Each structure stands twice: as C-alpha cells, then as structure tokens.
C-alpha positions in Angstrom: 0.0 0.0 0.0 2.6 2.5 1.0 1.8 5.7 2.9 -0.5 7.0 0.1 -2.5 5.3 -2.5 -4.7 6.6 -5.3 -7.5 4.3 -6.3 -8.4 5.2 -9.9 -11.9 3.7 -10.6 -11.1 3.8 -14.3 -8.9 0.8 -13.6 -12.0 -1.2 -12.6 -14.8 -1.1 -10.1 -13.1 -3.7 -7.9 -9.7 -3.1 -6.6 -7.4 -4.8 -4.1 -4.7 -3.4 -1.7 -2.4 -5.3 0.6 -1.4 -3.1 3.6 2.3 -2.7 4.5 2.0 0.8 6.1 -0.5 3.2 7.5 -2.1 4.7 4.4 -4.1 7.7 3.2 -6.3 6.8 0.2 -7.5 9.1 -2.6 -10.3 8.0 -5.0 -10.4 9.3 -8.6 -12.7 9.1 -11.6 -16.0 7.8 -10.2 -19.1 7.8 -12.3 -22.4 9.0 -10.8 -24.3 6.0 -9.7 -21.2 3.8 -9.9 -20.7 1.0 -7.4 -17.2 0.2 -6.3 -15.5 -2.4 -4.1 -12.1 -2.0 -2.4 -10.7 -5.2 -0.9 -8.1 -4.5 1.8 -5.8 -7.3 2.9 -4.4 -6.5 6.3 -1.2 -8.4 5.6 0.9 -10.5 7.9 1.8 -7.7 10.2 -1.6 -5.9 10.5 -2.2 -3.1 12.9 -2.1 -0.4 10.2 -4.7 2.3 9.9 -6.2 3.9 6.9 -7.6 7.3 6.1 -10.3 7.4 3.4 -11.4 10.5 1.5 -13.7 12.9 3.4 -16.3 12.2 0.7 -16.8 8.7 2.2 -19.9 8.6 4.3 -20.7 5.7 6.7 -24.2 4.9 8.0 -25.1 7.0 11.1 -21.8 8.9 10.6 -19.9 6.0 11.9 -16.1 5.9 11.6 -14.4 2.9 9.9 -11.3 1.4 11.4 -9.4 -1.4 9.9 -9.2 -4.7 11.8 -6.0 -5.3 13.7 -6.0 -9.0 13.0 -3.3 -10.2 10.5 -4.2 -12.0 7.3 -7.7 -10.7 7.0 -9.7 -9.1 4.2 -12.1 -6.2 4.6 -14.5 -5.5 1.8 -15.5 -1.9 1.5 -18.3 -1.1 -0.9 -19.2 2.4 -2.2 -21.9 4.0 -4.2 -20.9 7.4 -5.7 -23.9 9.8 -5.8 -21.9 12.6 -7.4 -20.9 14.3 -4.2 -20.3 11.5 -1.6 -19.4 7.8 -1.5 -22.1 6.0 0.5 -20.1 3.2 2.2 -20.7 -0.2 3.7 -18.4 -2.9 4.8 -18.1 -6.7 5.2 -15.4 -7.4 7.7 -12.8 -9.8 8.9 -12.7 -12.5 6.3 -9.8 -15.0 6.8 -7.3 -14.5 4.0 -6.6 -18.1 2.8 
C-alpha cells in the first residue's frame, strides 16, 4: 500500500490493496451511480490504519477502522452519488 495510495476507478470497479503501512487513500474518476469495491488485505503484520477521502460517508456517521487481525480481508463497498461515496463494509474475512 505505502503511505499514500490513489484508487483510480477507471482501472476497474473492484480493486485490491495489501497493507504494508498506514495509508491515506485518494479516489479518482468515479461515475455518478457507480458501485465500487475496495478489498483490503491487512497483511501478515496488520495493525495499520487507513484514512479514506472525506467524501466517504458511513451509516449514522460511523467511523471505519481497519481490523487489527493479521491475514484478514475487509470488503469496502461504495456508491458514488456525485458528491459522496455512501459506504458499507463486510469485515474480517480470513485470508486463505
């Protein structure tokens, strides 16, 4: 992942990142009404944190934190409404 990572949705609506550092994400080129998935692998070390764009909105204004368990996958899904990414997550899949 590195300390910063740009997710360009022109490269596909489903993208995968393996964490190796605390990371700040930037999202580019969404399409209004577009659905996107970001799969985050916590890696063998885990314990990293992420910062998502301020346009990412979670239900009830919740704050997302990455699991601290190693070798897990977090599935973050987004719907771009032209202003914000409405976000949901499926958590803590074992990375096999």
